[in-house]
C-alpha positions as protocol buffer text, in pm:
chain_id: "A"
residue {
  index: 1
  type: UNK
  ca { x: -5024 y: -1173 z: -6686 }
}
residue {
  index: 2
  type: UNK
  ca { x: -4712 y: -1202 z: -6467 }
}
residue {
  index: 3
  type: UNK
  ca { x: -4871 y: -968 z: -6214 }
}
residue {
  index: 4
  type: UNK
  ca { x: -5176 y: -1196 z: -6187 }
}
residue {
  index: 5
  type: UNK
  ca { x: -4955 y: -1504 z: -6133 }
}
residue {
  index: 6
  type: UNK
  ca { x: -4759 y: -1322 z: -5863 }
}
residue {
  index: 7
  type: UNK
  ca { x: -5074 y: -1227 z: -5673 }
}
residue {
  index: 8
  type: UNK
  ca { x: -5204 y: -1585 z: -5702 }
}
residue {
  index: 9
  type: UNK
  ca { x: -4877 y: -1715 z: -5557 }
}
residue {
  index: 10
  type: UNK
  ca { x: -4904 y: -1465 z: -5272 }
}
residue {
  index: 11
  type: UNK
  ca { x: -5256 y: -1587 z: -5202 }
}
residue {
  index: 12
  type: UNK
  ca { x: -5130 y: -1948 z: -5194 }
}
residue {
  index: 13
  type: UNK
  ca { x: -4859 y: -1853 z: -4943 }
}
residue {
  index: 14
  type: UNK
  ca { x: -5112 y: -1672 z: -4724 }
}
residue {
  index: 15
  type: UNK
  ca { x: -5356 y: -1967 z: -4723 }
}
residue {
  index: 16
  type: UNK
  ca { x: -5072 y: -2211 z: -4659 }
}
residue {
  index: 17
  type: UNK
  ca { x: -4944 y: -2003 z: -4365 }
}
residue {
  index: 18
  type: UNK
  ca { x: -5291 y: -2016 z: -4208 }
}
residue {
  index: 19
  type: UNK
  ca { x: -5311 y: -2394 z: -4256 }
}
residue {
  index: 20
  type: UNK
  ca { x: -4957 y: -2454 z: -4129 }
}
residue {
  index: 21
  type: UNK
  ca { x: -5047 y: -2242 z: -3826 }
}
residue {
  index: 22
  type: UNK
  ca { x: -5370 y: -2432 z: -3755 }
}
residue {
  index: 23
  type: UNK
  ca { x: -5267 y: -2789 z: -3842 }
}
residue {
  index: 24
  type: UNK
  ca { x: -4888 y: -2781 z: -3851 }
}
residue {
  index: 25
  type: UNK
  ca { x: -4664 y: -2822 z: -4154 }
}
residue {
  index: 26
  type: UNK
  ca { x: -4650 y: -3203 z: -4139 }
}
residue {
  index: 27
  type: UNK
  ca { x: -5027 y: -3247 z: -4114 }
}
residue {
  index: 28
  type: UNK
  ca { x: -5099 y: -3009 z: -4403 }
}
residue {
  index: 29
  type: UNK
  ca { x: -5092 y: -3153 z: -4754 }
}
residue {
  index: 30
  type: UNK
  ca { x: -5065 y: -2977 z: -5088 }
}
residue {
  index: 31
  type: UNK
  ca { x: -5417 y: -3104 z: -5148 }
}
residue {
  index: 32
  type: UNK
  ca { x: -5537 y: -2921 z: -4833 }
}
residue {
  index: 33
  type: UNK
  ca { x: -5382 y: -2599 z: -4963 }
}
residue {
  index: 34
  type: UNK
  ca { x: -5538 y: -2651 z: -5306 }
}
residue {
  index: 35
  type: UNK
  ca { x: -5880 y: -2707 z: -5146 }
}
residue {
  index: 36
  type: UNK
  ca { x: -5844 y: -2379 z: -4954 }
}
residue {
  index: 37
  type: UNK
  ca { x: -5761 y: -2211 z: -5284 }
}
residue {
  index: 38
  type: UNK
  ca { x: -6061 y: -2385 z: -5449 }
}
residue {
  index: 39
  type: UNK
  ca { x: -5838 y: -2534 z: -5717 }
}
residue {
  index: 40
  type: UNK
  ca { x: -5700 y: -2872 z: -5820 }
}
residue {
  index: 41
  type: UNK
  ca { x: -5365 y: -2982 z: -5675 }
}
residue {
  index: 42
  type: UNK
  ca { x: -5223 y: -3004 z: -6027 }
}
residue {
  index: 43
  type: UNK
  ca { x: -5312 y: -2637 z: -6086 }
}
residue {
  index: 44
  type: UNK
  ca { x: -5135 y: -2539 z: -5764 }
}
residue {
  index: 45
  type: UNK
  ca { x: -4811 y: -2673 z: -5910 }
}
residue {
  index: 46
  type: UNK
  ca { x: -4831 y: -2406 z: -6180 }
}
residue {
  index: 47
  type: UNK
  ca { x: -4745 y: -2159 z: -5904 }
}
residue {
  index: 48
  type: UNK
  ca { x: -4527 y: -2359 z: -5664 }
}
residue {
  index: 49
  type: UNK
  ca { x: -4294 y: -2659 z: -5691 }
}
residue {
  index: 50
  type: UNK
  ca { x: -4357 y: -2822 z: -5355 }
}
residue {
  index: 51
  type: UNK
  ca { x: -4484 y: -2781 z: -5001 }
}
residue {
  index: 52
  type: UNK
  ca { x: -4122 y: -2727 z: -4896 }
}
residue {
  index: 53
  type: UNK
  ca { x: -4095 y: -2434 z: -5136 }
}
residue {
  index: 54
  type: UNK
  ca { x: -4404 y: -2282 z: -4974 }
}
residue {
  index: 55
  type: UNK
  ca { x: -4255 y: -2312 z: -4624 }
}
residue {
  index: 56
  type: UNK
  ca { x: -3930 y: -2155 z: -4743 }
}
residue {
  index: 57
  type: UNK
  ca { x: -4117 y: -1874 z: -4918 }
}
residue {
  index: 58
  type: UNK
  ca { x: -4304 y: -1796 z: -4595 }
}
residue {
  index: 59
  type: UNK
  ca { x: -4027 y: -1826 z: -4334 }
}
residue {
  index: 60
  type: UNK
  ca { x: -3711 y: -1702 z: -4504 }
}
residue {
  index: 61
  type: UNK
  ca { x: -3838 y: -1354 z: -4604 }
}
residue {
  index: 62
  type: UNK
  ca { x: -3953 y: -1299 z: -4244 }
}
residue {
  index: 63
  type: UNK
  ca { x: -3613 y: -1409 z: -4109 }
}
residue {
  index: 64
  type: UNK
  ca { x: -3439 y: -1176 z: -4357 }
}
residue {
  index: 65
  type: UNK
  ca { x: -3675 y: -892 z: -4258 }
}
residue {
  index: 66
  type: UNK
  ca { x: -3591 y: -936 z: -3888 }
}
residue {
  index: 67
  type: UNK
  ca { x: -3218 y: -941 z: -3958 }
}
residue {
  index: 68
  type: UNK
  ca { x: -3222 y: -646 z: -4197 }
}
residue {
  index: 69
  type: UNK
  ca { x: -3424 y: -444 z: -3945 }
}
residue {
  index: 70
  type: UNK
  ca { x: -3197 y: -513 z: -3649 }
}
residue {
  index: 71
  type: UNK
  ca { x: -2882 y: -439 z: -3850 }
}
residue {
  index: 72
  type: UNK
  ca { x: -3019 y: -107 z: -3973 }
}
residue {
  index: 73
  type: UNK
  ca { x: -3125 y: -7 z: -3622 }
}
residue {
  index: 74
  type: UNK
  ca { x: -2800 y: -117 z: -3452 }
}
residue {
  index: 75
  type: UNK
  ca { x: -2599 y: 78 z: -3713 }
}
residue {
  index: 76
  type: UNK
  ca { x: -2811 y: 392 z: -3668 }
}
residue {
  index: 77
  type: UNK
  ca { x: -2697 y: 701 z: -3472 }
}
residue {
  index: 78
  type: UNK
  ca { x: -2961 y: 638 z: -3204 }
}
residue {
  index: 79
  type: UNK
  ca { x: -2850 y: 586 z: -2843 }
}
residue {
  index: 80
  type: UNK
  ca { x: -2821 y: 220 z: -2740 }
}
residue {
  index: 81
  type: UNK
  ca { x: -3144 y: 232 z: -2537 }
}
residue {
  index: 82
  type: UNK
  ca { x: -3330 y: 392 z: -2828 }
}
residue {
  index: 83
  type: UNK
  ca { x: -3193 y: 117 z: -3051 }
}
residue {
  index: 84
  type: UNK
  ca { x: -3314 y: -153 z: -2813 }
}
residue {
  index: 85
  type: UNK
  ca { x: -3661 y: 3 z: -2795 }
}
residue {
  index: 86
  type: UNK
  ca { x: -3674 y: 38 z: -3175 }
}
residue {
  index: 87
  type: UNK
  ca { x: -3567 y: -326 z: -3224 }
}
residue {
  index: 88
  type: UNK
  ca { x: -3849 y: -446 z: -2996 }
}
residue {
  index: 89
  type: UNK
  ca { x: -4098 y: -218 z: -3174 }
}
residue {
  index: 90
  type: UNK
  ca { x: -3980 y: -351 z: -3512 }
}
residue {
  index: 91
  type: UNK
  ca { x: -4039 y: -711 z: -3406 }
}
residue {
  index: 92
  type: UNK
  ca { x: -4386 y: -620 z: -3279 }
}
residue {
  index: 93
  type: UNK
  ca { x: -4468 y: -457 z: -3614 }
}
residue {
  index: 94
  type: UNK
  ca { x: -4351 y: -758 z: -3813 }
}
residue {
  index: 95
  type: UNK
  ca { x: -4575 y: -981 z: -3599 }
}
residue {
  index: 96
  type: UNK
  ca { x: -4878 y: -757 z: -3648 }
}
residue {
  index: 97
  type: UNK
  ca { x: -4822 y: -736 z: -4024 }
}
residue {
  index: 98
  type: UNK
  ca { x: -4772 y: -1110 z: -4077 }
}
residue {
  index: 99
  type: UNK
  ca { x: -4925 y: -1295 z: -3785 }
}
residue {
  index: 100
  type: UNK
  ca { x: -4974 y: -1632 z: -3961 }
}
residue {
  index: 101
  type: UNK
  ca { x: -4624 y: -1637 z: -4108 }
}
residue {
  index: 102
  type: UNK
  ca { x: -4464 y: -1532 z: -3778 }
}
residue {
  index: 103
  type: UNK
  ca { x: -4663 y: -1802 z: -3596 }
}
residue {
  index: 104
  type: UNK
  ca { x: -4457 y: -2065 z: -3781 }
}
residue {
  index: 105
  type: UNK
  ca { x: -4122 y: -1941 z: -3651 }
}
residue {
  index: 106
  type: UNK
  ca { x: -4122 y: -2103 z: -3302 }
}
residue {
  index: 107
  type: UNK
  ca { x: -4191 y: -2459 z: -3423 }
}
residue {
  index: 108
  type: UNK
  ca { x: -4222 y: -2511 z: -3797 }
}
residue {
  index: 109
  type: UNK
  ca { x: -3869 y: -2396 z: -3895 }
}
residue {
  index: 110
  type: UNK
  ca { x: -3748 y: -2750 z: -3810 }
}
residue {
  index: 111
  type: UNK
  ca { x: -3911 y: -2868 z: -4134 }
}
residue {
  index: 112
  type: UNK
  ca { x: -3692 y: -2648 z: -4353 }
}
residue {
  index: 113
  type: UNK
  ca { x: -3468 y: -2857 z: -4575 }
}
residue {
  index: 114
  type: UNK
  ca { x: -3169 y: -2838 z: -4802 }
}
residue {
  index: 115
  type: UNK
  ca { x: -3277 y: -2843 z: -5166 }
}
residue {
  index: 116
  type: UNK
  ca { x: -3094 y: -2797 z: -5495 }
}
residue {
  index: 117
  type: UNK
  ca { x: -3183 y: -2427 z: -5487 }
}
residue {
  index: 118
  type: UNK
  ca { x: -3079 y: -2347 z: -5128 }
}
residue {
  index: 119
  type: UNK
  ca { x: -2996 y: -2485 z: -4787 }
}
residue {
  index: 120
  type: UNK
  ca { x: -3300 y: -2330 z: -4622 }
}
residue {
  index: 121
  type: UNK
  ca { x: -3241 y: -2474 z: -4275 }
}
residue {
  index: 122
  type: UNK
  ca { x: -2884 y: -2341 z: -4257 }
}
residue {
  index: 123
  type: UNK
  ca { x: -2993 y: -2005 z: -4397 }
}
residue {
  index: 124
  type: UNK
  ca { x: -3269 y: -1972 z: -4137 }
}
residue {
  index: 125
  type: UNK
  ca { x: -3045 y: -2074 z: -3845 }
}
residue {
  index: 126
  type: UNK
  ca { x: -2767 y: -1839 z: -3961 }
}
residue {
  index: 127
  type: UNK
  ca { x: -3015 y: -1551 z: -3973 }
}
residue {
  index: 128
  type: UNK
  ca { x: -3160 y: -1638 z: -3632 }
}
residue {
  index: 129
  type: UNK
  ca { x: -2812 y: -1659 z: -3478 }
}
residue {
  index: 130
  type: UNK
  ca { x: -2714 y: -1328 z: -3635 }
}
residue {
  index: 131
  type: UNK
  ca { x: -3031 y: -1164 z: -3500 }
}
residue {
  index: 132
  type: UNK
  ca { x: -2971 y: -1294 z: -3147 }
}
residue {
  index: 133
  type: UNK
  ca { x: -2605 y: -1187 z: -3161 }
}
residue {
  index: 134
  type: UNK
  ca { x: -2702 y: -833 z: -3268 }
}
residue {
  index: 135
  type: UNK
  ca { x: -2972 y: -816 z: -3000 }
}
residue {
  index: 136
  type: UNK
  ca { x: -2723 y: -919 z: -2731 }
}
residue {
  index: 137
  type: UNK
  ca { x: -2469 y: -667 z: -2859 }
}
residue {
  index: 138
  type: UNK
  ca { x: -2718 y: -380 z: -2828 }
}
residue {
  index: 139
  type: UNK
  ca { x: -2834 y: -505 z: -2487 }
}
residue {
  index: 140
  type: UNK
  ca { x: -2474 y: -521 z: -2355 }
}
residue {
  index: 141
  type: UNK
  ca { x: -2411 y: -173 z: -2491 }
}
residue {
  index: 142
  type: UNK
  ca { x: -2715 y: -46 z: -2293 }
}
residue {
  index: 143
  type: UNK
  ca { x: -2561 y: -189 z: -1975 }
}
residue {
  index: 144
  type: UNK
  ca { x: -2214 y: -54 z: -2055 }
}
residue {
  index: 145
  type: UNK
  ca { x: -2350 y: 295 z: -2124 }
}
residue {
  index: 146
  type: UNK
  ca { x: -2549 y: 295 z: -1799 }
}
residue {
  index: 147
  type: UNK
  ca { x: -2903 y: 276 z: -1939 }
}
residue {
  index: 148
  type: UNK
  ca { x: -2973 y: -69 z: -1793 }
}
residue {
  index: 149
  type: UNK
  ca { x: -2881 y: -236 z: -1465 }
}
residue {
  index: 150
  type: UNK
  ca { x: -2615 y: -507 z: -1465 }
}
residue {
  index: 151
  type: UNK
  ca { x: -2808 y: -830 z: -1509 }
}
residue {
  index: 152
  type: UNK
  ca { x: -2743 y: -1173 z: -1656 }
}
residue {
  index: 153
  type: UNK
  ca { x: -2756 y: -1085 z: -2027 }
}
residue {
  index: 154
  type: UNK
  ca { x: -2836 y: -1437 z: -2147 }
}
residue {
  index: 155
  type: UNK
  ca { x: -3136 y: -1469 z: -1914 }
}
residue {
  index: 156
  type: UNK
  ca { x: -3267 y: -1119 z: -1990 }
}
residue {
  index: 157
  type: UNK
  ca { x: -3233 y: -1159 z: -2368 }
}
residue {
  index: 158
  type: UNK
  ca { x: -3392 y: -1505 z: -2355 }
}
residue {
  index: 159
  type: UNK
  ca { x: -3685 y: -1362 z: -2160 }
}
residue {
  index: 160
  type: UNK
  ca { x: -3740 y: -1070 z: -2398 }
}
residue {
  index: 161
  type: UNK
  ca { x: -3704 y: -1272 z: -2718 }
}
residue {
  index: 162
  type: UNK
  ca { x: -3927 y: -1552 z: -2587 }
}
residue {
  index: 163
  type: UNK
  ca { x: -4205 y: -1303 z: -2518 }
}
residue {
  index: 164
  type: UNK
  ca { x: -4167 y: -1149 z: -2864 }
}
residue {
  index: 165
  type: UNK
  ca { x: -4147 y: -1489 z: -3033 }
}
residue {
  index: 166
  type: UNK
  ca { x: -4483 y: -1592 z: -2883 }
}
residue {
  index: 167
  type: UNK
  ca { x: -4651 y: -1252 z: -2921 }
}
residue {
  index: 168
  type: UNK
  ca { x: -4845 y: -1377 z: -3224 }
}
residue {
  index: 169
  type: UNK
  ca { x: -5041 y: -1616 z: -2997 }
}
residue {
  index: 170
  type: UNK
  ca { x: -5159 y: -1339 z: -2764 }
}
residue {
  index: 171
  type: UNK
  ca { x: -5211 y: -1083 z: -3042 }
}
residue {
  index: 172
  type: UNK
  ca { x: -5426 y: -1317 z: -3251 }
}
residue {
  index: 173
  type: UNK
  ca { x: -5687 y: -1299 z: -2970 }
}
residue {
  index: 174
  type: UNK
  ca { x: -5636 y: -926 z: -2897 }
}
residue {
  index: 175
  type: UNK
  ca { x: -5616 y: -759 z: -3238 }
}
residue {
  index: 176
  type: UNK
  ca { x: -5833 y: -465 z: -3135 }
}
residue {
  index: 177
  type: UNK
  ca { x: -5551 y: -318 z: -2930 }
}
residue {
  index: 178
  type: UNK
  ca { x: -5391 y: -9 z: -3081 }
}
residue {
  index: 179
  type: UNK
  ca { x: -5047 y: -113 z: -3220 }
}
residue {
  index: 180
  type: UNK
  ca { x: -4879 y: 195 z: -3070 }
}
residue {
  index: 181
  type: UNK
  ca { x: -5025 y: 116 z: -2728 }
}
residue {
  index: 182
  type: UNK
  ca { x: -4902 y: -242 z: -2765 }
}
residue {
  index: 183
  type: UNK
  ca { x: -4552 y: -122 z: -2855 }
}
residue {
  index: 184
  type: UNK
  ca { x: -4538 y: 123 z: -2564 }
}
residue {
  index: 185
  type: UNK
  ca { x: -4671 y: -125 z: -2308 }
}
residue {
  index: 186
  type: UNK
  ca { x: -4453 y: -415 z: -2421 }
}
residue {
  index: 187
  type: UNK
  ca { x: -4136 y: -207 z: -2434 }
}
residue {
  index: 188
  type: UNK
  ca { x: -4210 y: -79 z: -2084 }
}
residue {
  index: 189
  type: UNK
  ca { x: -4289 y: -429 z: -1953 }
}
residue {
  index: 190
  type: UNK
  ca { x: -3986 y: -593 z: -2115 }
}
residue {
  index: 191
  type: UNK
  ca { x: -3715 y: -341 z: -2030 }
}
residue {
  index: 192
  type: UNK
  ca { x: -3874 y: -84 z: -1796 }
}
residue {
  index: 193
  type: UNK
  ca { x: -3776 y: -280 z: -1488 }
}
residue {
  index: 194
  type: UNK
  ca { x: -3422 y: -322 z: -1615 }
}
residue {
  index: 195
  type: UNK
  ca { x: -3358 y: 50 z: -1654 }
}
residue {
  index: 196
  type: UNK
  ca { x: -3138 y: 231 z: -1405 }
}
residue {
  index: 197
  type: UNK
  ca { x: -3337 y: 473 z: -1192 }
}
């Protein structure tokens, strides 16, 4: 019985992510989500407390997944350039696996709120800041160890992360591409020109 409820909740989150992606969080009502689920709004509340809870349940696990991934990679025995490549590949994989959820990260995070259960906005921003800090640390290490040319780190990191942040938009129209080809091409495009020859 619990297993069934869990899968129903997952389905609600998936439908909500699609709607938030298409219409935006503000323009999507609980009633819209219920209609997509082919159920009454009152029945939806058996699985979720609020629209805010849905947004938190979509965005925060993704933010935690990004942060956990980058910390594991940056603490691994790989060389700094291997770490950087692996971090980019990890972000590509997360996008491919959860395109609708990831699509909410660039804009819809602003709707996260502080509730009795958690301060979701602070949690999200803390995780994002930690991710960017770790990314910069690995990038600087690549320069220091001679793998990358000396460039403006802030501009380079902004450029790479911006491309990865909006990858969902391009990938949603190009899903036939082999994920390994996508990883290889993007890694080469994003940091190939920065490598020392």
